[in-house]
N, C-alpha and C positions, 0 to 999 in steps of 0.2 A: 638334858633338861627338861622338866615338865612343868606345866602351867594347869592352874585349876580352872576350868570353866566357870565363869560368872553366873551362868544361868542355872546349871544342875550341880555344880562342885566336883564333877568328874576329872580326874588327873589325866592330862593328854601330853603327848609328845609335843615340844615346841614347834617343831617343822609341820606337823599335821595341818594346821590351818582352820580345822572345822573339828568340833567336839565329836567324839565317836558315840557318845551317847545321845546327845540331843540335836546334833548339826548346828550348833552355834557357830558363828564365825568367829574365829580367834585370832584372826591375822593381825588386827591392829594392837590387841593385847600382846602378841607375840613380838610385834615391832617394839613396843614399850619395853618388854623385858630384854630384848637384844640391846636396846639403846643403853639400858641401864648397865648391862654386863660390860658395854664398851666403855662407858664412864668409868667402871670400877677397874677395868685394866689400864685405862689411862693414868688413874690416880695411883695405881701400884708402880707404874712406870716413873711417875714423879716423885714417889716416896724413894725409890731407888736412886734417883739423881738429886737427892736431897732438896727438891723443890716442894716444901710444906705448904706454901700458899697454893702453888697449882694442885697439889694432891687433895687439899681440903676441897677446893671449888669442883674438883672433878666427884670427890666422894659424895660431897652435898648434892650434886646433880643426879647422881646415881640413886640416892636415897629418896629424893623428890619424886624420882619415877617409881622405885621399888623399895619399900623398906626392908633391907635384908641385912643379916648379920655381917656380912662381907662388907657393905657400904659403911655401915657404923664402925666397924674395926678400922677401916682405912682412915675415916674421918678422926677416929681417936689417935690413930698413929700422927697423923698430919697435925691435929693441935698439940701433942706432945711435942713434934719437931718445932712447932711454931712457938712454944713455951706459953701456951694457952692452957693451963692445968684445969681451970674451971669448965672449959669447954670439952677438954678430953673426959673428964669426970661425967660430965652429961651424955657425952657419945657412948661412953663406957655402959652406962645405965640403959641407953636406947638400945645398944647391941645385946644386951642380955635378955631385954624384953621384945627383941624385934619380931619374934614369931607372934607375938600377940599385940603388937602397937596398932592403934587405932589410926584412921586416916587424918584426925584432927590433931594428932600429936606434930608438932614442929621441931625442926632441928634448933640447936643453940644458936643464939644470934651471933653474928660475926664480931671479932674482937675489934673495939674502937681505938 
């Protein structure tokens, strides 16, 4: 897995810890990326166990840390499992545009 240096934009290996171009410290960013991946893994486990509520919570947590297609897809599937089709539609759209999503975009509100 790679991460982009926030200072210079160079792609770096997640485990490197510092940017190979500008020596920017990437340890905290790498920790965030690893935590997002952990939440995604937990969401997948919840989906396999038919726990839609748990899957959605973990997918949302992953999305909050890192807007990724994988997190949006898991949230989409969890929303479908929870019969919240409006939220599933929004997650689908967010997943399609996850590569260009701005930080100001928010995930769908929880179903009341």
